[in-house]
PyMOL Python script that loads the backbone (N, CA, C, O; Angstrom):
from pymol import cmd

cmd.read_pdbstr("""\
ATOM      1  N   MET A   1      17.911  -4.486 -18.746  1.00  0.00           N
ATOM      2  CA  MET A   1      17.216  -5.444 -17.907  1.00  0.00           C
ATOM      3  C   MET A   1      16.123  -6.168 -18.751  1.00  0.00           C
ATOM      4  O   MET A   1      15.167  -5.501 -19.146  1.00  0.00           O
ATOM      5  N   MET A   2      16.206  -7.450 -19.039  1.00  0.00           N
ATOM      6  CA  MET A   2      15.286  -7.992 -19.728  1.00  0.00           C
ATOM      7  C   MET A   2      14.020  -7.974 -19.040  1.00  0.00           C
ATOM      8  O   MET A   2      14.088  -8.070 -17.815  1.00  0.00           O
ATOM      9  N   LYS A   3      12.770  -7.862 -19.613  1.00  0.00           N
ATOM     10  CA  LYS A   3      11.609  -7.927 -19.364  1.00  0.00           C
ATOM     11  C   LYS A   3      10.849  -9.262 -19.670  1.00  0.00           C
ATOM     12  O   LYS A   3      10.614  -9.823 -20.740  1.00  0.00           O
ATOM     13  N   MET A   4      10.505  -9.625 -18.215  1.00  0.00           N
ATOM     14  CA  MET A   4      10.051 -11.012 -18.329  1.00  0.00           C
ATOM     15  C   MET A   4       8.437 -11.018 -17.597  1.00  0.00           C
ATOM     16  O   MET A   4       8.013 -10.403 -16.619  1.00  0.00           O
ATOM     17  N   ILE A   5       7.812 -11.930 -18.471  1.00  0.00           N
ATOM     18  CA  ILE A   5       6.408 -11.952 -18.218  1.00  0.00           C
ATOM     19  C   ILE A   5       5.997 -13.197 -17.448  1.00  0.00           C
ATOM     20  O   ILE A   5       6.199 -14.228 -18.089  1.00  0.00           O
ATOM     21  N   PHE A   6       5.517 -13.354 -16.343  1.00  0.00           N
ATOM     22  CA  PHE A   6       5.186 -14.817 -15.707  1.00  0.00           C
ATOM     23  C   PHE A   6       3.620 -14.878 -15.460  1.00  0.00           C
ATOM     24  O   PHE A   6       3.143 -14.442 -14.412  1.00  0.00           O
ATOM     25  N   ARG A   7       2.848 -15.426 -16.446  1.00  0.00           N
ATOM     26  CA  ARG A   7       1.447 -15.707 -16.569  1.00  0.00           C
ATOM     27  C   ARG A   7       0.566 -14.667 -15.788  1.00  0.00           C
ATOM     28  O   ARG A   7      -0.109 -14.934 -14.794  1.00  0.00           O
ATOM     29  N   GLY A   8       0.677 -13.459 -16.384  1.00  0.00           N
ATOM     30  CA  GLY A   8      -0.412 -12.583 -16.166  1.00  0.00           C
ATOM     31  C   GLY A   8       0.470 -11.140 -15.356  1.00  0.00           C
ATOM     32  O   GLY A   8      -0.010 -10.007 -15.375  1.00  0.00           O
ATOM     33  N   VAL A   9       1.644 -11.442 -14.765  1.00  0.00           N
ATOM     34  CA  VAL A   9       2.387 -10.373 -13.928  1.00  0.00           C
ATOM     35  C   VAL A   9       3.278 -10.193 -14.884  1.00  0.00           C
ATOM     36  O   VAL A   9       3.846 -11.117 -15.466  1.00  0.00           O
ATOM     37  N   ASP A  10       3.476  -8.836 -15.129  1.00  0.00           N
ATOM     38  CA  ASP A  10       4.270  -8.041 -16.069  1.00  0.00           C
ATOM     39  C   ASP A  10       5.472  -7.721 -15.311  1.00  0.00           C
ATOM     40  O   ASP A  10       6.560  -7.869 -15.866  1.00  0.00           O
ATOM     41  N   ASN A  11       5.413  -7.329 -14.195  1.00  0.00           N
ATOM     42  CA  ASN A  11       6.599  -7.310 -13.114  1.00  0.00           C
ATOM     43  C   ASN A  11       6.755  -8.104 -12.107  1.00  0.00           C
ATOM     44  O   ASN A  11       6.170  -7.811 -11.065  1.00  0.00           O
ATOM     45  N   PRO A  12       7.620  -9.361 -12.166  1.00  0.00           N
ATOM     46  CA  PRO A  12       7.493 -10.464 -11.159  1.00  0.00           C
ATOM     47  C   PRO A  12       8.293  -9.630 -10.065  1.00  0.00           C
ATOM     48  O   PRO A  12       9.137  -8.736 -10.128  1.00  0.00           O
ATOM     49  N   LYS A  13       7.615 -10.361  -8.964  1.00  0.00           N
ATOM     50  CA  LYS A  13       8.451  -9.711  -7.682  1.00  0.00           C
ATOM     51  C   LYS A  13       8.186 -11.010  -6.500  1.00  0.00           C
ATOM     52  O   LYS A  13       7.191 -11.734  -6.462  1.00  0.00           O
ATOM     53  N   CYS A  14       9.187 -11.052  -5.724  1.00  0.00           N
ATOM     54  CA  CYS A  14       9.066 -11.924  -4.691  1.00  0.00           C
ATOM     55  C   CYS A  14       7.660 -12.065  -3.872  1.00  0.00           C
ATOM     56  O   CYS A  14       7.188 -13.082  -3.364  1.00  0.00           O
ATOM     57  N   PHE A  15       7.194 -10.886  -3.894  1.00  0.00           N
ATOM     58  CA  PHE A  15       5.935 -10.750  -3.244  1.00  0.00           C
ATOM     59  C   PHE A  15       4.906 -11.870  -3.825  1.00  0.00           C
ATOM     60  O   PHE A  15       4.205 -12.487  -3.023  1.00  0.00           O
ATOM     61  N   TYR A  16       4.821 -12.121  -5.175  1.00  0.00           N
ATOM     62  CA  TYR A  16       4.018 -13.151  -5.662  1.00  0.00           C
ATOM     63  C   TYR A  16       4.362 -14.578  -5.849  1.00  0.00           C
ATOM     64  O   TYR A  16       3.643 -15.457  -6.325  1.00  0.00           O
ATOM     65  N   CYS A  17       5.613 -14.677  -5.386  1.00  0.00           N
ATOM     66  CA  CYS A  17       6.302 -16.122  -5.467  1.00  0.00           C
ATOM     67  C   CYS A  17       5.773 -17.194  -4.690  1.00  0.00           C
ATOM     68  O   CYS A  17       5.218 -16.754  -3.684  1.00  0.00           O
ATOM     69  N   GLN A  18       5.735 -18.525  -4.786  1.00  0.00           N
ATOM     70  CA  GLN A  18       5.348 -19.432  -4.053  1.00  0.00           C
ATOM     71  C   GLN A  18       6.116 -19.686  -2.786  1.00  0.00           C
ATOM     72  O   GLN A  18       5.593 -20.149  -1.773  1.00  0.00           O
ATOM     73  N   HIS A  19       7.429 -19.347  -2.900  1.00  0.00           N
ATOM     74  CA  HIS A  19       8.324 -19.630  -1.823  1.00  0.00           C
ATOM     75  C   HIS A  19       8.352 -18.264  -0.785  1.00  0.00           C
ATOM     76  O   HIS A  19       9.131 -18.143   0.161  1.00  0.00           O
ATOM     77  N   ALA A  20       7.554 -17.500  -1.099  1.00  0.00           N
ATOM     78  CA  ALA A  20       7.636 -16.149  -0.170  1.00  0.00           C
ATOM     79  C   ALA A  20       6.516 -16.164   0.715  1.00  0.00           C
ATOM     80  O   ALA A  20       5.414 -16.535   0.309  1.00  0.00           O
ATOM     81  N   THR A  21       6.756 -15.691   2.204  1.00  0.00           N
ATOM     82  CA  THR A  21       5.486 -15.296   2.819  1.00  0.00           C
ATOM     83  C   THR A  21       5.659 -13.995   3.558  1.00  0.00           C
ATOM     84  O   THR A  21       6.656 -13.711   4.222  1.00  0.00           O
ATOM     85  N   HIS A  22       4.656 -13.270   3.392  1.00  0.00           N
ATOM     86  CA  HIS A  22       4.633 -11.665   3.506  1.00  0.00           C
ATOM     87  C   HIS A  22       4.889 -11.611   5.258  1.00  0.00           C
ATOM     88  O   HIS A  22       4.524 -12.479   6.051  1.00  0.00           O
ATOM     89  N   ILE A  23       5.519 -10.514   5.539  1.00  0.00           N
ATOM     90  CA  ILE A  23       6.031 -10.169   6.964  1.00  0.00           C
ATOM     91  C   ILE A  23       5.104  -9.176   7.436  1.00  0.00           C
ATOM     92  O   ILE A  23       5.237  -8.173   6.734  1.00  0.00           O
ATOM     93  N   GLU A  24       4.315  -9.031   8.226  1.00  0.00           N
ATOM     94  CA  GLU A  24       3.481  -8.102   8.610  1.00  0.00           C
ATOM     95  C   GLU A  24       4.473  -6.889   8.881  1.00  0.00           C
ATOM     96  O   GLU A  24       5.667  -7.024   9.150  1.00  0.00           O
ATOM     97  N   ASN A  25       3.728  -5.570   8.758  1.00  0.00           N
ATOM     98  CA  ASN A  25       4.353  -4.420   9.190  1.00  0.00           C
ATOM     99  C   ASN A  25       5.894  -4.293   8.680  1.00  0.00           C
ATOM    100  O   ASN A  25       6.834  -3.841   9.334  1.00  0.00           O
ATOM    101  N   SER A  26       5.917  -4.708   7.599  1.00  0.00           N
ATOM    102  CA  SER A  26       7.320  -4.616   7.006  1.00  0.00           C
ATOM    103  C   SER A  26       7.482  -4.634   5.422  1.00  0.00           C
ATOM    104  O   SER A  26       6.649  -5.244   4.752  1.00  0.00           O
ATOM    105  N   ASP A  27       8.383  -4.072   4.909  1.00  0.00           N
ATOM    106  CA  ASP A  27       8.483  -4.137   3.466  1.00  0.00           C
ATOM    107  C   ASP A  27       9.336  -5.251   2.785  1.00  0.00           C
ATOM    108  O   ASP A  27       9.994  -5.168   1.748  1.00  0.00           O
ATOM    109  N   SER A  28       9.176  -6.253   3.573  1.00  0.00           N
ATOM    110  CA  SER A  28       9.839  -7.612   3.352  1.00  0.00           C
ATOM    111  C   SER A  28       9.142  -8.674   3.163  1.00  0.00           C
ATOM    112  O   SER A  28       7.963  -8.574   3.503  1.00  0.00           O
ATOM    113  N   VAL A  29       9.531  -9.834   2.657  1.00  0.00           N
ATOM    114  CA  VAL A  29       8.929 -11.087   2.638  1.00  0.00           C
ATOM    115  C   VAL A  29       9.984 -12.160   3.157  1.00  0.00           C
ATOM    116  O   VAL A  29      11.183 -11.887   3.200  1.00  0.00           O
ATOM    117  N   MET A  30       9.523 -13.275   3.512  1.00  0.00           N
ATOM    118  CA  MET A  30      10.158 -14.228   4.199  1.00  0.00           C
ATOM    119  C   MET A  30      10.617 -15.418   3.039  1.00  0.00           C
ATOM    120  O   MET A  30       9.755 -16.255   2.770  1.00  0.00           O
ATOM    121  N   CYS A  31      11.566 -15.488   2.544  1.00  0.00           N
ATOM    122  CA  CYS A  31      11.722 -16.604   1.472  1.00  0.00           C
ATOM    123  C   CYS A  31      12.245 -17.877   1.990  1.00  0.00           C
ATOM    124  O   CYS A  31      13.143 -17.956   2.828  1.00  0.00           O
ATOM    125  N   ASP A  32      11.604 -18.920   1.419  1.00  0.00           N
ATOM    126  CA  ASP A  32      12.117 -20.146   1.968  1.00  0.00           C
ATOM    127  C   ASP A  32      13.523 -20.581   1.436  1.00  0.00           C
ATOM    128  O   ASP A  32      14.185 -21.453   2.000  1.00  0.00           O
ATOM    129  N   ARG A  33      13.902 -19.975   0.410  1.00  0.00           N
ATOM    130  CA  ARG A  33      15.309 -20.022  -0.466  1.00  0.00           C
ATOM    131  C   ARG A  33      16.434 -19.085   0.150  1.00  0.00           C
ATOM    132  O   ARG A  33      17.539 -19.549   0.432  1.00  0.00           O
ATOM    133  N   LYS A  34      16.123 -17.790   0.343  1.00  0.00           N
ATOM    134  CA  LYS A  34      17.027 -16.615   0.350  1.00  0.00           C
ATOM    135  C   LYS A  34      16.902 -15.927   1.808  1.00  0.00           C
ATOM    136  O   LYS A  34      17.721 -15.059   2.108  1.00  0.00           O
ATOM    137  N   GLY A  35      15.828 -16.327   2.772  1.00  0.00           N
ATOM    138  CA  GLY A  35      15.844 -15.838   3.915  1.00  0.00           C
ATOM    139  C   GLY A  35      14.763 -14.388   3.744  1.00  0.00           C
ATOM    140  O   GLY A  35      13.791 -14.320   2.992  1.00  0.00           O
ATOM    141  N   GLU A  36      15.215 -13.419   4.579  1.00  0.00           N
ATOM    142  CA  GLU A  36      14.170 -12.227   4.536  1.00  0.00           C
ATOM    143  C   GLU A  36      15.079 -11.440   3.191  1.00  0.00           C
ATOM    144  O   GLU A  36      16.288 -11.270   3.028  1.00  0.00           O
ATOM    145  N   VAL A  37      13.759 -11.037   2.274  1.00  0.00           N
ATOM    146  CA  VAL A  37      14.376 -10.058   1.134  1.00  0.00           C
ATOM    147  C   VAL A  37      13.305  -9.084   1.168  1.00  0.00           C
ATOM    148  O   VAL A  37      12.356  -9.225   1.940  1.00  0.00           O
ATOM    149  N   LYS A  38      13.427  -7.890   0.199  1.00  0.00           N
ATOM    150  CA  LYS A  38      12.391  -7.152  -0.113  1.00  0.00           C
ATOM    151  C   LYS A  38      11.576  -7.564  -1.104  1.00  0.00           C
ATOM    152  O   LYS A  38      11.993  -8.328  -1.975  1.00  0.00           O
ATOM    153  N   LYS A  39      10.223  -7.069  -1.085  1.00  0.00           N
ATOM    154  CA  LYS A  39       9.227  -7.554  -1.731  1.00  0.00           C
ATOM    155  C   LYS A  39       9.472  -7.309  -3.187  1.00  0.00           C
ATOM    156  O   LYS A  39       8.660  -7.909  -3.892  1.00  0.00           O
ATOM    157  N   ASP A  40      10.282  -6.661  -3.787  1.00  0.00           N
ATOM    158  CA  ASP A  40      10.543  -6.308  -5.179  1.00  0.00           C
ATOM    159  C   ASP A  40      11.778  -7.211  -5.571  1.00  0.00           C
ATOM    160  O   ASP A  40      12.119  -7.256  -6.753  1.00  0.00           O
ATOM    161  N   TYR A  41      12.418  -7.892  -4.659  1.00  0.00           N
ATOM    162  CA  TYR A  41      13.422  -8.624  -5.295  1.00  0.00           C
ATOM    163  C   TYR A  41      12.845  -9.716  -5.923  1.00  0.00           C
ATOM    164  O   TYR A  41      11.665 -10.062  -5.866  1.00  0.00           O
ATOM    165  N   LEU A  42      14.084 -10.419  -6.740  1.00  0.00           N
ATOM    166  CA  LEU A  42      13.563 -11.412  -7.585  1.00  0.00           C
ATOM    167  C   LEU A  42      14.567 -12.372  -7.713  1.00  0.00           C
ATOM    168  O   LEU A  42      15.684 -11.879  -7.870  1.00  0.00           O
ATOM    169  N   CYS A  43      14.509 -13.749  -7.693  1.00  0.00           N
ATOM    170  CA  CYS A  43      15.673 -14.603  -7.783  1.00  0.00           C
ATOM    171  C   CYS A  43      15.580 -15.653  -8.634  1.00  0.00           C
ATOM    172  O   CYS A  43      14.403 -15.726  -8.987  1.00  0.00           O
ATOM    173  N   ARG A  44      16.258 -16.537  -9.159  1.00  0.00           N
ATOM    174  CA  ARG A  44      16.271 -17.880  -9.994  1.00  0.00           C
ATOM    175  C   ARG A  44      15.122 -18.539  -9.857  1.00  0.00           C
ATOM    176  O   ARG A  44      14.407 -18.919 -10.784  1.00  0.00           O
ATOM    177  N   LYS A  45      14.938 -18.678  -8.749  1.00  0.00           N
ATOM    178  CA  LYS A  45      14.009 -19.713  -8.012  1.00  0.00           C
ATOM    179  C   LYS A  45      12.323 -19.166  -8.004  1.00  0.00           C
ATOM    180  O   LYS A  45      11.420 -19.865  -7.544  1.00  0.00           O
ATOM    181  N   TYR A  46      12.136 -17.990  -8.515  1.00  0.00           N
ATOM    182  CA  TYR A  46      11.185 -17.635  -8.731  1.00  0.00           C
ATOM    183  C   TYR A  46       9.916 -18.459  -9.216  1.00  0.00           C
ATOM    184  O   TYR A  46      10.033 -19.044 -10.293  1.00  0.00           O
ATOM    185  N   LYS A  47       8.784 -18.557  -8.567  1.00  0.00           N
ATOM    186  CA  LYS A  47       7.605 -19.413  -9.026  1.00  0.00           C
ATOM    187  C   LYS A  47       6.522 -18.753  -8.749  1.00  0.00           C
ATOM    188  O   LYS A  47       6.260 -18.431  -7.590  1.00  0.00           O
ATOM    189  N   PHE A  48       5.681 -18.437  -9.852  1.00  0.00           N
ATOM    190  CA  PHE A  48       4.591 -17.558  -9.996  1.00  0.00           C
ATOM    191  C   PHE A  48       3.577 -18.224  -8.944  1.00  0.00           C
ATOM    192  O   PHE A  48       3.429 -19.443  -9.025  1.00  0.00           O
ATOM    193  N   ASP A  49       2.795 -17.443  -7.861  1.00  0.00           N
ATOM    194  CA  ASP A  49       1.626 -17.974  -7.243  1.00  0.00           C
ATOM    195  C   ASP A  49       0.395 -17.349  -7.508  1.00  0.00           C
ATOM    196  O   ASP A  49       0.189 -16.292  -6.910  1.00  0.00           O
ATOM    197  N   ILE A  50      -0.570 -17.822  -8.366  1.00  0.00           N
ATOM    198  CA  ILE A  50      -1.739 -17.062  -8.649  1.00  0.00           C
ATOM    199  C   ILE A  50      -2.568 -16.506  -7.495  1.00  0.00           C
ATOM    200  O   ILE A  50      -3.143 -15.417  -7.530  1.00  0.00           O
ATOM    201  N   PHE A  51      -2.574 -17.348  -6.483  1.00  0.00           N
ATOM    202  CA  PHE A  51      -3.456 -17.033  -5.345  1.00  0.00           C
ATOM    203  C   PHE A  51      -3.093 -15.749  -4.636  1.00  0.00           C
ATOM    204  O   PHE A  51      -3.901 -15.185  -3.898  1.00  0.00           O
ATOM    205  N   LYS A  52      -1.868 -15.287  -4.861  1.00  0.00           N
ATOM    206  CA  LYS A  52      -1.227 -13.982  -4.127  1.00  0.00           C
ATOM    207  C   LYS A  52      -1.421 -12.876  -4.897  1.00  0.00           C
ATOM    208  O   LYS A  52      -1.065 -11.793  -4.435  1.00  0.00           O
ATOM    209  N   CYS A  53      -2.014 -12.940  -6.194  1.00  0.00           N
ATOM    210  CA  CYS A  53      -2.544 -11.957  -6.948  1.00  0.00           C
ATOM    211  C   CYS A  53      -4.042 -11.444  -6.667  1.00  0.00           C
ATOM    212  O   CYS A  53      -4.945 -12.275  -6.577  1.00  0.00           O
ATOM    213  N   ASN A  54      -4.293 -10.104  -6.532  1.00  0.00           N
ATOM    214  CA  ASN A  54      -5.516  -9.685  -6.424  1.00  0.00           C
ATOM    215  C   ASN A  54      -6.056  -9.301  -7.791  1.00  0.00           C
ATOM    216  O   ASN A  54      -5.779  -8.171  -8.192  1.00  0.00           O
ATOM    217  N   PHE A  55      -6.807 -10.114  -8.574  1.00  0.00           N
ATOM    218  CA  PHE A  55      -7.347  -9.474  -9.865  1.00  0.00           C
ATOM    219  C   PHE A  55      -8.834  -8.853  -9.555  1.00  0.00           C
ATOM    220  O   PHE A  55      -9.686  -9.243  -8.758  1.00  0.00           O
ATOM    221  N   LYS A  56      -8.843  -7.780 -10.443  1.00  0.00           N
ATOM    222  CA  LYS A  56      -9.804  -6.921 -10.237  1.00  0.00           C
ATOM    223  C   LYS A  56     -11.017  -7.672 -11.104  1.00  0.00           C
ATOM    224  O   LYS A  56     -10.766  -8.203 -12.186  1.00  0.00           O
ATOM    225  N   ARG A  57     -12.194  -7.667 -10.595  1.00  0.00           N
ATOM    226  CA  ARG A  57     -13.321  -8.093 -11.173  1.00  0.00           C
ATOM    227  C   ARG A  57     -13.934  -7.150 -12.270  1.00  0.00           C
ATOM    228  O   ARG A  57     -13.854  -5.939 -12.063  1.00  0.00           O
ATOM    229  N   LYS A  58     -14.482  -7.557 -13.313  1.00  0.00           N
ATOM    230  CA  LYS A  58     -15.239  -6.945 -14.200  1.00  0.00           C
ATOM    231  C   LYS A  58     -16.849  -6.685 -13.617  1.00  0.00           C
ATOM    232  O   LYS A  58     -17.610  -7.547 -13.179  1.00  0.00           O
ATOM    233  N   LYS A  59     -17.090  -5.275 -13.756  1.00  0.00           N
ATOM    234  CA  LYS A  59     -18.707  -5.236 -13.185  1.00  0.00           C
ATOM    235  C   LYS A  59     -19.650  -5.952 -14.035  1.00  0.00           C
ATOM    236  O   LYS A  59     -19.460  -5.963 -15.251  1.00  0.00           O
ATOM    237  N   THR A  60     -20.524  -6.476 -13.582  1.00  0.00           N
ATOM    238  CA  THR A  60     -21.708  -7.299 -14.077  1.00  0.00           C
ATOM    239  C   THR A  60     -22.536  -6.491 -14.539  1.00  0.00           C
ATOM    240  O   THR A  60     -22.778  -5.514 -13.830  1.00  0.00           O
ATOM    241  N   VAL A  61     -23.236  -6.609 -15.842  1.00  0.00           N
ATOM    242  CA  VAL A  61     -24.582  -5.928 -16.524  1.00  0.00           C
ATOM    243  C   VAL A  61     -25.447  -6.309 -15.790  1.00  0.00           C
ATOM    244  O   VAL A  61     -25.471  -7.502 -15.487  1.00  0.00           O
ATOM    245  N   ILE A  62     -26.319  -5.504 -15.336  1.00  0.00           N
ATOM    246  CA  ILE A  62     -27.671  -5.985 -14.883  1.00  0.00           C
ATOM    247  C   ILE A  62     -28.803  -5.806 -16.069  1.00  0.00           C
ATOM    248  O   ILE A  62     -29.258  -4.706 -16.383  1.00  0.00           O
ATOM    249  N   LEU A  63     -29.212  -7.129 -16.718  1.00  0.00           N
ATOM    250  CA  LEU A  63     -29.752  -6.851 -17.827  1.00  0.00           C
ATOM    251  C   LEU A  63     -31.138  -7.069 -17.574  1.00  0.00           C
ATOM    252  O   LEU A  63     -31.823  -7.270 -18.577  1.00  0.00           O
ATOM    253  N   GLU A  64     -31.780  -7.077 -16.333  1.00  0.00           N
ATOM    254  CA  GLU A  64     -33.084  -6.985 -15.848  1.00  0.00           C
ATOM    255  C   GLU A  64     -33.578  -5.712 -16.194  1.00  0.00           C
ATOM    256  O   GLU A  64     -34.781  -5.658 -16.447  1.00  0.00           O
ATOM    257  N   LYS A  65     -32.904  -4.652 -16.262  1.00  0.00           N
ATOM    258  CA  LYS A  65     -33.439  -3.320 -16.440  1.00  0.00           C
ATOM    259  C   LYS A  65     -33.473  -3.083 -17.889  1.00  0.00           C
ATOM    260  O   LYS A  65     -33.903  -1.981 -18.230  1.00  0.00           O
ATOM    261  N   PHE A  66     -33.184  -3.724 -18.612  1.00  0.00           N
ATOM    262  CA  PHE A  66     -33.210  -3.635 -20.324  1.00  0.00           C
ATOM    263  C   PHE A  66     -34.502  -4.457 -20.623  1.00  0.00           C
ATOM    264  O   PHE A  66     -34.991  -5.315 -19.889  1.00  0.00           O
ATOM    265  N   ASP A  67     -35.030  -3.980 -22.009  1.00  0.00           N
ATOM    266  CA  ASP A  67     -36.066  -4.565 -22.691  1.00  0.00           C
ATOM    267  C   ASP A  67     -35.504  -5.300 -23.890  1.00  0.00           C
ATOM    268  O   ASP A  67     -34.312  -5.173 -24.172  1.00  0.00           O
ATOM    269  N   ARG A  68     -36.477  -6.219 -24.750  1.00  0.00           N
ATOM    270  CA  ARG A  68     -35.861  -6.477 -25.869  1.00  0.00           C
ATOM    271  C   ARG A  68     -35.790  -5.425 -26.660  1.00  0.00           C
ATOM    272  O   ARG A  68     -34.848  -5.568 -27.439  1.00  0.00           O
ATOM    273  N   LYS A  69     -36.436  -4.292 -26.839  1.00  0.00           N
ATOM    274  CA  LYS A  69     -36.660  -3.299 -27.736  1.00  0.00           C
ATOM    275  C   LYS A  69     -35.319  -2.373 -27.751  1.00  0.00           C
ATOM    276  O   LYS A  69     -34.892  -1.654 -28.655  1.00  0.00           O
ATOM    277  N   ASP A  70     -34.805  -2.626 -26.467  1.00  0.00           N
ATOM    278  CA  ASP A  70     -33.323  -1.922 -26.532  1.00  0.00           C
ATOM    279  C   ASP A  70     -32.327  -2.288 -27.515  1.00  0.00           C
ATOM    280  O   ASP A  70     -31.628  -1.435 -28.060  1.00  0.00           O
ATOM    281  N   PHE A  71     -32.220  -3.759 -27.809  1.00  0.00           N
ATOM    282  CA  PHE A  71     -31.346  -4.520 -28.372  1.00  0.00           C
ATOM    283  C   PHE A  71     -31.897  -4.780 -29.876  1.00  0.00           C
ATOM    284  O   PHE A  71     -31.362  -5.680 -30.523  1.00  0.00           O
ATOM    285  N   GLU A  72     -32.810  -4.122 -30.379  1.00  0.00           N
ATOM    286  CA  GLU A  72     -33.351  -4.136 -31.803  1.00  0.00           C
ATOM    287  C   GLU A  72     -32.733  -2.945 -32.235  1.00  0.00           C
ATOM    288  O   GLU A  72     -32.482  -1.950 -31.554  1.00  0.00           O
ATOM    289  N   LEU A  73     -32.440  -3.201 -33.812  1.00  0.00           N
ATOM    290  CA  LEU A  73     -31.847  -2.218 -34.629  1.00  0.00           C
ATOM    291  C   LEU A  73     -33.126  -1.432 -35.383  1.00  0.00           C
ATOM    292  O   LEU A  73     -32.908  -0.510 -36.169  1.00  0.00           O
TER     293      LEU A  73
END
""", "prot")
cmd.dss("prot")
cmd.show_as("cartoon", "prot")
cmd.util.cbc("prot")
cmd.orient("prot")
């Protein structure tokens, strides 16, 4: 199987597609093109939707607890 990368998603699935809608309490999604399919299904009409991804935020560093001397060599 050919490995495809779609703008930040290493493993594209219908779960992240613009044409799919999540079905509550189910392991399936409702696709506008194919109907009800499994979340890990992938078809030719796949179009990545960045808003369906949950990216982890980086921790912010609280600089107020440091002093200028902490950054000197």
